[in-house]
C-alpha positions in Angstrom: 116.2 137.4 160.9 118.0 135.6 158.2 114.7 134.5 156.7 113.4 138.1 156.6 116.7 139.2 155.0 116.4 136.6 152.2 112.7 137.3 151.8 113.2 141.0 151.5 116.2 140.5 149.1 114.0 138.3 146.8 111.2 140.8 146.9 113.5 143.7 146.0 115.0 141.7 143.2 111.6 140.8 141.9 110.5 144.5 142.1 113.5 145.5 140.1 112.8 142.8 137.4 109.1 143.9 137.1 110.1 147.6 136.8 112.6 146.7 134.1 109.9 144.9 132.2 107.5 147.9 132.7 110.3 150.1 131.3 110.6 147.9 128.3 106.9 148.1 127.8 107.0 151.9 128.2 109.6 152.2 125.4 107.5 150.0 123.2 104.5 152.2 124.0 106.4 155.2 122.8 107.1 153.6 119.4 103.5 152.4 119.1 102.1 155.9 119.9 104.4 157.5 117.4 103.1 155.1 114.7 99.5 155.7 115.8 98.9 151.9 116.1 95.8 151.8 118.3 95.3 148.0 118.3 98.9 147.5 119.3 98.6 150.1 122.0 95.5 148.4 123.3 97.2 145.0 123.4 100.3 146.4 125.1 98.2 147.9 127.8 96.5 144.5 128.3 99.9 142.9 128.5 101.0 145.4 131.2 98.1 144.5 133.5 99.7 141.3 134.9 102.9 143.3 135.6 100.9 145.9 137.5 99.2 143.1 139.4 102.5 141.5 140.2 103.9 144.8 141.5 100.9 145.1 143.8 101.5 141.6 145.1 105.2 142.2 145.7 104.5 145.4 147.5 102.0 143.7 149.7 104.5 140.9 150.4 107.1 143.4 151.3 104.7 145.1 153.8 103.7 141.8 155.3 107.3 140.7 155.7 108.4 143.9 157.3 105.3 144.1 159.6 105.8 140.5 160.7 109.5 141.1 161.5 108.7 144.3 163.4 106.0 142.4 165.4 108.6 139.7 166.3 110.9 142.6 167.5 108.1 144.0 169.6 108.0 147.2 167.5 104.7 148.6 166.6 104.8 150.6 163.4 102.3 150.8 160.5 104.8 150.8 157.7 108.5 151.0 158.4 111.1 152.3 155.9 114.3 150.6 155.0 116.2 153.4 156.8 114.2 152.5 160.0 115.0 148.8 159.9 118.4 148.9 158.4 120.3 149.0 161.8 119.0 145.5 162.4 121.0 144.2 159.5 124.7 143.4 159.3 127.0 145.9 157.5 127.1 143.5 154.5 123.3 143.2 154.4 122.9 147.0 154.7 125.2 147.5 151.7 123.3 144.8 149.7 119.9 146.5 150.5 121.3 149.9 149.7 122.4 148.7 146.2 119.0 147.0 145.7 117.2 150.1 146.8 119.3 152.3 144.5 118.7 150.0 141.5 114.9 150.0 142.2 114.8 153.8 142.5 116.7 154.1 139.2 114.1 151.8 137.5 111.2 153.7 139.0 112.6 157.1 138.0 113.2 155.9 134.5 109.7 154.5 134.3 108.2 157.9 135.5 110.2 159.8 132.9 109.1 157.5 130.1 105.5 157.6 131.2 105.6 161.4 131.2 107.0 161.4 127.7 104.3 158.9 126.6 101.6 161.0 128.2 102.9 164.1 126.3 102.9 162.1 123.1 99.4 160.9 123.6 98.2 164.4 124.4 99.9 165.7 121.2 98.3 162.9 119.2 94.9 163.8 120.6 95.4 167.4 119.8 96.3 166.5 116.2 93.2 164.2 115.9 91.0 167.0 117.2 92.6 169.5 114.8 92.1 167.1 111.9 88.5 166.5 112.8 87.9 170.3 113.1 89.4 170.8 109.7 87.1 168.2 108.0 83.9 168.9 109.9 81.8 171.8 108.8 81.5 174.7 111.2 77.9 175.4 112.2 78.3 179.0 112.9 79.2 180.4 109.4 76.7 183.2 108.7 76.0 182.1 105.1 75.9 178.4 106.0 74.0 178.5 109.3 71.3 176.2 108.1 68.7 178.9 108.7 66.5 180.1 105.8 65.4 183.6 105.2 62.7 183.3 107.8 65.3 182.5 110.5 64.0 178.9 110.9 66.1 175.8 110.4 66.3 175.0 106.7 65.4 171.4 105.9 66.5 170.0 109.3 69.9 171.6 109.5 71.8 170.1 106.7 75.6 170.3 106.8 77.7 172.3 104.3 78.0 169.2 102.1 74.3 168.5 102.1 73.1 171.9 101.3 71.2 172.7 98.1 73.1 174.3 95.2 
């Protein structure tokens, strides 16, 4: 039991550290998006991948640890929650896990909020880029610049506004 307690404690602490690092990356991402620095954004996303992989491994380790302990206890459960297994811990351990769980939840919520803000910023940036492109690209549906000659056929392979004859 003590081994499982220590293993879970280490896993929770590591999950908190990784989420803190992801939160730092998310804040950096906000600044990069505001600046419009695409190469820096690309690099930051590459730098995040090992953190995401580490999260996955930690979550897998948590599942295996809990499943193994449940098996030792003769309990058959696919994926138990901390609430379900907390009665097996001492009062002191329960308090420690509650604090770790609260810290992890706070980091996850902060990351979700920052990611939502970053998503909105990216959408706004894309809208701006699309508006800018629309402003500089000629519209093909202007009646007098349709690219059709008097006969109604394409005039010299559909030149754009800037290529048309004077």
